[in-house]
C-alpha positions in Angstrom: 112.8 217.6 189.1 112.7 217.9 185.3 109.1 216.5 185.3 108.0 219.4 187.4 109.8 222.0 185.4 108.3 220.6 182.2 104.8 220.7 183.7 105.2 224.2 184.9 106.4 225.5 181.6 103.5 223.8 179.7 100.6 226.2 179.2 98.1 223.6 178.0 97.8 220.3 179.9 95.7 217.2 179.7 94.7 216.4 183.4 92.6 213.7 184.8 90.5 214.6 187.9 89.5 211.7 190.2 86.7 212.0 192.8 85.3 209.3 195.1 83.0 210.8 197.6 81.3 209.8 200.8 78.7 207.7 198.9 81.7 205.5 197.8 79.7 204.3 194.7 82.6 204.6 192.3 85.3 206.9 190.9 84.1 209.9 188.9 86.8 210.4 186.3 87.2 213.6 184.2 89.7 214.1 181.5 90.2 217.9 181.1 92.2 220.1 178.9 93.4 223.0 181.1 95.3 226.1 180.1 96.8 229.0 182.1 96.2 229.1 185.9 94.6 231.2 188.6 91.9 233.6 187.5 93.0 233.1 183.8 92.3 229.4 184.0 90.4 228.0 181.0 89.3 224.4 180.6 87.3 222.0 178.5 85.9 218.6 179.5 87.3 216.0 177.0 85.7 212.9 178.5 83.9 211.7 181.6 83.0 208.3 183.1 82.2 206.8 186.5 84.3 203.7 187.2 82.4 201.5 189.6 84.0 199.6 192.5 83.7 195.8 192.6 80.8 194.2 194.4 81.2 194.2 198.1 83.9 196.8 198.2 81.7 199.7 199.3 80.5 197.8 202.4 84.0 196.8 203.3 85.3 200.4 202.9 82.5 201.9 205.0 83.0 199.3 207.7 86.7 200.4 207.9 85.6 204.1 208.1 84.0 203.6 211.5 85.8 203.7 214.8 85.6 200.3 216.5 84.8 198.4 213.3 88.1 199.2 211.4 91.5 197.8 211.7 94.9 199.2 210.9 95.9 196.3 208.7 92.8 196.6 206.6 93.2 200.4 206.2 96.8 199.8 205.1 95.7 197.4 202.4 92.8 199.6 201.4 95.1 202.5 200.9 97.0 200.6 198.2 93.9 198.8 196.8 92.1 202.1 196.2 95.2 203.2 194.1 94.8 200.1 192.0 91.1 201.0 191.4 92.0 204.6 190.6 94.6 203.3 188.1 91.9 201.2 186.5 89.7 204.3 186.2 92.6 206.3 184.6 93.1 203.5 182.0 89.4 203.3 181.3 89.1 207.0 180.5 92.3 206.8 178.4 90.7 204.0 176.4 87.3 205.8 176.1 88.9 209.1 174.9 91.4 207.3 172.7 94.2 209.3 174.2 97.2 207.2 175.4 98.4 207.5 178.9 101.7 208.9 177.6 99.8 212.0 176.4 98.3 212.7 179.8 100.3 215.2 181.9 98.9 215.0 185.4 96.3 213.4 187.7 94.5 215.3 190.4 93.1 212.8 193.0 90.9 213.6 195.9 91.4 210.1 197.2 88.8 208.2 199.3 88.0 209.7 202.6 88.3 207.2 205.5 87.9 209.7 208.3 87.6 213.5 208.7 88.1 215.2 212.0 87.8 218.9 211.2 87.3 220.2 214.8 90.4 221.2 216.8 91.4 218.9 219.6 94.3 219.0 222.1 96.4 215.9 221.6 99.7 215.2 223.4 100.2 218.9 224.0 99.4 219.9 220.4 96.1 221.4 219.1 95.3 219.8 215.8 92.7 218.8 213.2 93.0 215.6 211.2 91.8 213.9 208.0 92.7 210.7 206.1 92.1 210.2 202.4 93.4 206.9 201.1 94.6 206.0 197.6 98.3 206.1 197.8 99.7 208.6 195.4 103.1 207.1 194.6 101.4 203.8 193.8 99.0 205.5 191.5 101.8 207.4 189.8 103.8 204.2 189.2 100.9 202.2 188.0 99.9 204.8 185.4 103.3 206.5 184.6 101.6 209.9 185.3 102.5 212.4 188.1 99.8 212.5 190.7 98.7 215.5 192.9 96.6 214.6 195.9 96.2 215.1 199.7 94.6 218.5 199.2 93.1 219.0 202.6 95.9 218.8 205.1 97.7 222.0 204.1 94.6 224.1 204.9 94.3 222.2 208.3 97.9 223.1 209.1 96.8 226.7 209.2 93.8 226.0 211.4 91.2 225.4 208.6 88.7 222.6 208.3 90.3 221.3 205.2 86.9 221.3 203.5 85.0 222.0 201.4 87.5 222.3 198.6 85.1 223.0 195.7 84.4 226.7 196.5 87.6 227.9 194.8 86.5 226.2 191.6 82.9 227.6 192.1 84.3 231.1 192.3 86.6 230.7 189.3 83.8 229.4 187.1 80.4 230.7 188.4 80.9 234.1 189.9 78.6 236.8 188.3 78.7 240.6 188.0 74.9 240.7 187.8 73.4 238.4 190.4 73.8 236.6 193.8 74.4 232.9 193.2 74.7 229.7 195.3 76.3 226.5 194.1 74.9 223.4 195.7 76.6 220.0 195.4 74.5 217.0 196.6 76.7 214.0 197.0 76.8 211.8 200.1 77.1 215.1 201.9 75.6 218.4 200.7 77.7 221.5 200.5 76.8 225.0 199.4 78.9 227.9 198.1 77.5 231.5 198.3 78.8 233.9 195.6 77.6 237.5 196.1 77.3 239.6 193.1 80.7 240.8 191.8 82.5 238.8 194.5 86.2 238.6 195.2 87.7 235.4 196.6 87.4 236.9 200.1 83.6 237.3 199.7 83.1 233.5 199.2 81.3 231.6 201.9 80.7 227.8 201.9 80.2 224.9 204.2 78.6 221.4 204.4 74.9 221.8 205.1 74.6 218.1 206.2 73.6 214.9 204.6 72.8 214.8 200.9 72.1 211.4 199.5 73.9 209.6 202.3 70.9 208.8 204.6 68.5 208.3 201.7 70.9 205.7 200.2 71.4 203.9 203.5 67.6 203.6 204.0 67.0 202.4 200.5 69.8 199.8 200.9 68.3 198.5 204.2 64.7 198.5 203.2 64.8 197.6 199.5 68.4 196.3 198.9 68.9 199.0 196.2 71.9 201.3 195.8 69.8 204.5 195.7 66.3 205.9 195.1 66.3 206.3 191.3 64.7 209.6 190.4 63.2 209.8 193.9 60.5 207.4 192.9 60.3 205.7 196.3 60.2 209.0 198.2 57.5 210.2 195.9 55.1 207.4 197.1 55.7 208.0 200.8 54.6 210.7 203.3 56.8 212.9 205.4 56.6 212.0 209.1 56.7 215.2 211.1 58.0 213.6 214.4 60.9 211.9 212.6 61.7 215.1 210.7 61.7 217.2 213.8 64.2 214.9 215.5 66.5 214.7 212.5 66.7 218.5 212.2 67.4 218.9 215.9 70.9 217.4 215.4 73.5 219.7 217.0 75.5 220.1 213.7 72.8 222.3 212.2 73.2 224.9 215.0 77.0 225.2 214.6 78.2 228.3 212.8 80.5 228.0 209.8 83.2 227.2 209.1 82.1 223.6 209.4 82.2 220.3 207.6 80.9 216.8 208.3 80.6 213.3 206.9 80.2 209.7 207.9 81.8 210.5 211.3 78.3 211.8 212.3 75.7 210.6 209.8 76.7 207.0 209.5 75.0 203.6 209.7 74.7 203.8 213.5 72.8 207.1 213.1 70.4 205.5 210.6 70.0 202.2 212.6 69.2 204.2 215.8 66.4 206.1 214.0 64.9 202.9 212.5 64.9 201.3 215.9 63.2 204.2 217.6 60.6 204.7 214.8 59.6 201.1 214.1 56.0 202.1 213.2 57.1 204.3 210.2 56.9 202.5 206.9 60.0 202.2 204.6 58.5 204.5 202.0 57.6 207.2 204.6 61.1 206.9 206.1 62.7 207.6 202.7 60.2 210.4 202.0 61.1 212.0 205.3 64.9 211.6 204.7 64.5 213.2 201.3 62.6 216.1 202.8 65.2 216.4 205.5 68.0 216.8 203.0 66.1 219.7 201.2 65.0 221.3 204.5 68.5 221.3 206.0 70.0 222.9 202.9 67.4 225.7 203.0 67.6 226.0 206.8 71.4 226.4 206.7 71.1 228.9 203.8 68.6 231.0 205.9 70.6 230.9 209.0 74.1 231.6 207.7 73.9 233.0 204.1 70.6 234.9 203.5 71.9 238.0 205.4 74.7 238.3 202.8 72.2 238.6 199.9 69.2 236.6 198.7 70.3 234.4 195.9 68.8 234.9 192.4 70.0 231.4 191.2 70.7 228.1 192.9 72.9 225.9 190.7 72.8 222.2 191.6 75.2 219.4 190.8 76.0 215.9 192.1 74.0 212.7 192.2 71.2 214.4 194.1 70.4 216.6 191.1 68.8 213.5 189.5 66.4 212.9 192.4 63.2 214.6 191.1 61.5 214.4 194.5 64.5 216.1 196.2 64.7 218.8 193.4 61.0 219.5 193.8 61.4 220.0 197.5 64.3 222.4 196.9 62.1 224.4 194.5 59.4 224.6 197.2 61.8 226.0 199.8 63.8 228.2 197.4 60.6 229.6 195.8 62.0 233.0 195.2 65.0 231.8 193.3 65.6 230.1 190.0 66.9 226.5 190.2 69.3 225.2 187.6 71.7 222.3 187.3 75.3 223.0 186.4 74.5 221.4 183.0 72.7 224.7 182.2 76.0 226.5 182.6 78.0 224.0 180.5 79.4 222.0 183.4 78.4 218.3 183.5 76.5 217.9 186.8 78.1 214.5 187.5 81.6 215.5 186.5 81.8 218.9 188.3 83.8 217.7 191.4 86.2 215.5 189.3 86.8 218.5 187.0 87.5 220.6 190.2 90.3 218.2 191.2 91.9 218.5 187.8 91.9 222.3 188.2 93.2 222.1 191.8 96.1 219.9 190.6 96.9 222.5 187.9 97.0 225.2 190.6 99.3 223.2 192.8 101.8 222.6 189.9 101.5 226.4 189.1 102.1 227.2 192.8 98.8 229.1 193.1 97.0 229.0 196.6 93.6 227.4 196.2 92.1 227.2 199.7 89.5 229.8 200.7 90.2 230.9 204.3 86.8 232.7 204.5 85.3 229.2 203.9 87.6 226.9 205.9 88.6 229.2 208.7 92.3 228.8 207.9 94.5 231.8 208.9 96.0 232.3 205.4 95.8 231.2 201.8 98.2 228.3 200.9 99.0 226.0 198.1 97.1 222.7 198.4 98.3 219.2 197.7 101.4 217.2 197.3 102.9 215.5 194.3 104.1 212.0 193.5 106.3 211.8 190.4 
């Protein structure tokens, strides 16, 4: 356990944060200099890159994320394969930053979510929640020679929490304000929002998944145009919003559920999109994508109005994630949040693409420092707890 003792006694650490989200486009990789811990945490982004998966991997991964289409042998292989890809990403950022692997103290890895079941269910006499993030930690630790912290969700779930979202702790550490109400919005495959009232304590934080972010838009663009995403929202800009389709999409039961709540491909998957395309055959591809883009913005605002507005109208909405590059989506958000100023996290010195990867570097540091980093007011857990497990 000398490695752990050395890490705990080291005030300043070089930590790599790894994040591969529901879009499964690649591995966001942040090399971060972190000092202190808890509320005294300070950090600086040293380097950032997105390491892309090989061609065909995303489709294979998503197939094995769906019940009925997956197989246990493929999931077992994918669990190891993802670790190899993560190791490639670690080596790539080491090379880019010209910092050898031997100088890097720690890796914080979110892993790649295969399935997330946040709602309690009775199972063989036990009431439980479940989640599975692949990317085997011991394999990654051995391939890189660096200790790895991962599997951040399950500790929160053991205390009755949803295990997600995990970013609100980081949001509170970095973005809380004495002068204004703020909301942090991350638009990845799924959108999640964090509400930070003015002068908030950790107990005042509220956050949840608002619903799809880029996920449905990306699936439609792939189906109709064989492109990975709608660059700058250019396709959506040329289409028209279909009110009937929009009405059906926002009637999904998830949007009426009260927080704490989280979601993912378990609900908004390829089957969901295929069903809509079949039902609305007369809608043009451009109009479908315009409607899906409007849907993302509308659900974010709708969920804010339903569950957060009563806690204080926000002065600033700070956006990060891939969706922050979609101009059509950002314009729609500005329309709905007309009384608030909209920023990207870049305006606050946090790279909008790197934010979640930085978060997992910070969460790894908190685990090593034995600092609880879940937020029970967000996840519904009965208590605060240390998140993650370590592979030496």
